C-alpha positions, 0 to 999 in steps of 0.5 A: 481104101487104097489103090493106084491108077498109074500114068498111061492109064485112061481117066474118064472125065464127066463134066460141062464147065471150064474146070473139067478142061483144066482137069483134062489138061492136068491129067495129060501133064501127069501122063494119063490119057483122057476119055470125056463124056458130055451131053453138050457138044460145046462142052469144054472137057471134049475140047482137050480129051483123047477120047470123046463121047457125046450122049443124051438121055435116049443114048446109053451106047456112048455112055457104056463105051465111056465107062468100058474105056475109062480105068477110073472116072471122076466128075467135076461137077454135081449135076449129072443126069441119072442115066449117068449115075446109074451106070457109075454104081459098079465102077471105079469112081473114087468120089463115090455117088452118095454125095450126088443124091445129097447135092441134088435133093434139099430134103435129103441134105437137110436130114443128113446135116441134122443127123450129123448134128450140124447147124443149119437154117430152120426150114419147112416144106409144102406143096400148096399156097396154104402150106407155104403161108403156114410155113412163113407164119411159123418161120417168120418172114422174109422167107425164101421159097424154091424147088426141093430138087436143086438141079431146078433153074436158080430162077425158080426161087422167090423171096417173100417179104409177107403174105402179100408176096404169096402170088409170086410162089404160083408159078412154082406150084406144080405138084412137087415139093417146095423147100422154105427157109428164112431169108437173112439180110446183110449175110456173108457167104464163105467157102471152104474147099477140101481134098480127101485122099485114099490114105486117110488124109485131108487137106484144106485150102484157105477160106474164101468169101463169094458174091454173086452179083448176077446169076451164074457169075461169082466173084471170090477172094481169099479172106483173113478177117474172119474170127478164129472161132469161125474158121476153127468151126468151118474146118471141123465141119468140112472135115466131118462131111468128107469123112461122113460121106466117105468122099475122095477128091475135092469138094466145097462146103458153103457157109453163111454167116448172119449179121450177128455172127451166127454160122450156118452150113449151106451145102456140101458140093462134090468136084471142082467149082470155077472159083477154085482157080483162085488157089492156082495163084494163091498156094502152092498146089492148085485144087485140080492137081490135088484132086487128081492126086487123091483119085489116082491114089497118090498122097496129098501134098502140103497146102502152103498159103503164098499170097492173097488173090481175088477172082473176078468173072469177065463178060462181054460188058467188062471186056472192053473196059478190061482191055484198057488195063492190058499194059498197066496191071502187072498183078492181073492174070487174064484168062479167056475161055473162047467157049460159047457154051460157057457164056455169059462168062467169057473168062476171068481175072485173077488179081494177086497181091499182099492183101485181098482188101487192097486187091479189092479196092484197086479192082473197084477203082479200075472201073471194070466191074460194078460193085455195091458201095 
């Protein structure tokens, strides 16, 4: 697939998070007009758009107007309302919509990964307490139980450490299907970001490790202490998924490494996750700019690693402590969003240096964030 979306055209952006605003800013810098669609009036993408469309599930007019005005449409998040995806089927959407189905449905995703011969955690499905109990007996406790559709709130999942915990599943029993997987202790989570272009070219960004100390708040850092064997396999799987999905643009592939060193594929996620801002300071070209190059038909730039970096989210409880460091941290870059719709996260800090390990130690000593010792 090869095409051109030249400056002066209108790029339609669908998104709710902070990365949608970054994408709109980058599009303006490259000479494009920006049309933005959101179902939330406080959405970040609406703040910087030339044309704003605010819709809801009962209002198709806004969607149709947005689609008609846009020469090309891109989305920054995997969680799109079905009324939007239905309208995108016959539009110029380089990313395509196939990946959105896999993103939202655990069972469909698992089947796809198995078909591609990728290593995933064993799993079972069930819709009753008896079926969950049987799955737990076969998989072995502890297990994690969650709705099969990923757009369900992350709180709608429970960890069971034995039959005695089965009562925790009761609130999830609503006639739908539940996914059951082993729950592994002492694991590490890694993410590989890739951008796939229209000229059969794919660029990979440095591997990053992620932690989620609280719901919706993720910290991330570039890593260099992972074995070459694991990094090679992560790169292979990441490129294979982009090709198999015929996807164009930026995407994340998330992995789990067990305590004994086994690598498992977790998910493939389209768009621009908020921790990809880490690469604004650690490599020569941001993921946002590379994504724009891909979806507008340009050739991709080579990604060159420059410095290690750490991404830390800021909430209200960190803000006061953070400001005490305003004059004494030359390697910290502080960004504040000023967008109530993104709360509890108010912004983020990027710390840059020669070693992620040293940066994490410095952040630990600073006393702004809580770390598990």
